[in-house]
N, C-alpha and C positions, 0 to 999 in steps of 0.2 A: 568627406561627406558621402554617405551611402547612396547608391543609385536606387531610388524608389520607383518601381514600375507600376503601371496601372493594374497589372495582375496581382502585385503585392497588396495594393490598396483594396482591391476587390476581395482578396482572400481574407484580409482582416475584417472587412465589412461583413462577410459571411459568418465569421466566427463570433463577432460581437453585436452585429445589428446596427452599429454606429454609422453615421453619415459618411459619405465619401471624403469630404474635406476634413472631418474630424479624424478619420483613419489616416489620411495622408500626413496631417500635422503630427499625429502620434508616432507614426513610423519615422518621420524626419527627426523628431526629438529623440527617438530611441535608436537612431542611426541604423535603422533596418532590422533591429532585433524585435521579433514578433512578441515574445514574452514580455519584454519591457513596454512595448506599445500597448499591449492588453492591460498591463498594470497602470499605465498612464491614463487610459480611458476609464478604468475602474476608479481611480482617484478623482477624476473629473466627476464621475457619478456620485461619489461620496460628498464632494463639495456642493454639487447641485442639490443632493438630498438634504444636506444640512441647512441650506438656504431656504428650502421649501418645506421644511418639517412641519410648519404651522399652517400650511395650506390645506384646504378641504379636498378630499379625494372622493367625491360623491358620484362620479361617473365611473364607467368601467364595463366589464363583461362578466356575467354570472354563468357558470358552466356546471352542469351536472353530468356525471359519468357513472356507469355501472360496470363491475368486473365481468369477466367472460362467462362465469357460471351464474351470474345474476343473484348472488347472495350478499353482495355489499355494494355500496355506492357512496360517492362523495359529491358535495356541491361546494364550489368555492367562488368567491368574487375577486377578480383582479381589478383593483380600483385605480383610477387616474383622476385628473382634474377636469378634463373637458370631454364633451361629447365627440369632438373631432377626433381625438386620439382613440376613444373607446370604439369607434367604428372602423378604425384602421385595420386592414387585413392582417398585418403582421402582429398587431396587438392581440387580436382575437385568436390568432394561431398560438401565440404564447400562452394565452389563457387556457386554451384546450390542451396544450402540451403539459402545462402545470397541473391541470385537473387529472390527467392520466397518471402522472407521477404521484399525485396526492392519494390515489387509490391504495398505495402501499403503506400509508401511515394513518395513525389513529388520532393524532392531535395536531393542532396548528404548529406548535412548537417543534415537534419532530419533523414536520413537513418543511418548515423554514430552514432547518439545519440539514436537510437532505441534499445529496449531490445532484447537480444538474449541469450537464455539459462541462464538467471539470471544476465547477465552483458550487457553492451552496445556492439554494433557492433564494435565500435572503440577499446574498451577494449579487445574484442575477437581477433582482429587483433594483438594487442600488445601481448596477451597471445600466439598466434600462432607464432609470431616472436621468442619468447623464446623457444617454442617447436621445431620449425623447424631450427632455427639458421640463418634465412634469413629475410631481410626486407619484410614484407607483408603489402600491403595496397590496398585500393580501388582506382583504377586509373580513370576509367570513370564511369559515372552514367548518363544514358539517358532515358527519359520517353516519351511515345507518347500515345495519345488517339485518338479515331475515331469510326466511325460506325462499322468498322471491322478492327481488327489489326492482322497481321500475322508476324511470325518470322522465322528466319533461322540461324542455327549455322553451320559454315563450319567445316569439319573434323579437329580434333586437337584442337578445341576450341580457335583458334587464331583470328577468325573473326566472328562477329554476327551482324545481322541486324533486324530491325523492319520496317514494312510498314503499313500505314493506308489507307484504301479505303473509298469511300464515302457512301457505302451501303453494306448490307449483302445478296445480291441476290444469287440465286443458282449458285454455282461455284466460288463465290467470295473468299471463304476460300483458295481454291487451287491457285487462281490467286494471292492472297496476298503473299502466300509462294513463288510462282514463281518470283514475283517482288522483294521480299526480297532476293532471290537467285541472281537476277540480280544486285541488289545494292551491294551485297557482292563481286561479280565477277568483276563488271565494274567500281567501285569506282567513282560514280558520285559526282560532287562538290556541286550540289544543286538539288532541285526537278524540277525546271523549270527556264526559263530565269530570272524571277523576283527575284529568290533566289540567283543569282550570285552577289557577291559583286561588287560594281561600280569600285573599284580599280582594280579588276581582269579584268573586261571588258576593262577598259582604257589601261591596260598593253597589253592585247591581240591585241587591235587595233594598238598600237604602234609597236608591233612585226610584225604584218601583213604589216604595212606601210614600215618598214625598209626592209622587204623581197622584197616588190614591187619596192622600190627604187633601190635595188641591181639588180633587173631584168630590170631596165631601164624604168619603167612605168612613164608616165607624172605625175607631182605633182597634177594637177587638177583632175586626175582620182583616186587618192589614197583613198579618203574617201569612195567612192561608192564600190570600189573593196574590201577594208578592211572590210566593213560592210557585204559583202557577205561571206568573210572568217570567220567573227564572227558567222554567221549562222551555219557554219560547227562546230565551237567550241561548240556552244550550243547543237548541235545534239550529239556530242561525250561526253559531260560532264554534261548534265542535264538528270536526270533519265527518265522523261516522254518522252523525245525526242530521247533517245538512241535506236539503233536497238535492238529489243527483242532477247535475246541470243538463244531462242529455235526456232525462226522463224525470220530471218533477213529481211523478206519482210515487217514486221510490226514494227512500233515503240512500245515502252512500252505502251504508251497511247492507241494506236490502238489495241494492244493485250487485254488490260483491257476492252475496249469497245466491243470487239468481244465476251467476256464472258457475258456482259450485257451492253446494249447501254447507260444506265444511270451511269455506274461506272466510277469513276476517282480516280487517286492516289492523296491523300491529304497530305501525309507526309512520311518521312522515317528517320531512325537513323542508323548509321553505326559506329561500334567500332572495331578497329583492333589493335593488338599488332604491335609494330614497327618491 
């Protein structure tokens, strides 16, 4: 029987993040062979993952990061089952490490297949499922590119946003963060009118018409009045038309142009836990 020291156990714990007792048991079973011990822990993770596949992973940490030249950003959610795990320091660190890696990829599929500390991201998630004992997965993966990209993470890591602007004029970096904060707080459906799904518009018009009929308005007037109400819907639900949260006298579009006349908001991504 191999002599398993505390230093050996700690080394395996640092590599895998598994608990001390799990690491000791794996090393004993592997007769001191580190590679075999790591494989034993991964197989444990696969077993736990299979047993918890049907569990809901509605808690977690949402992280947004931007590259060094601020021309691209990603926002991911690392999901788990309980709030207790979501607030764990090592879990949040893993979410941040994965978000930094995600900057190098354009799709969730590519990201999950990416190398991470000698294994793939997907394998790391399976490993952590065994370590933590909860279903761990990447829920959302969103990427944005632009002349200047800003990010915002709401306290508690439950909401994160990215915003792209048309240029990198003086003050644009702060403006991008402010608009990202707006997107986090005000939950826009789309960037502008063109981004709203036609089915959503049709539904809003029908709702408006029904309300007008109940008010006794003549049928011939319904279309025009409903279109007016639709304008209010766009103002409330599209990012560039919303009232700017720090100065309601301005729309978001007007705020951005007050920073630099040539600036426009070109896109945004918002990820939130349910």
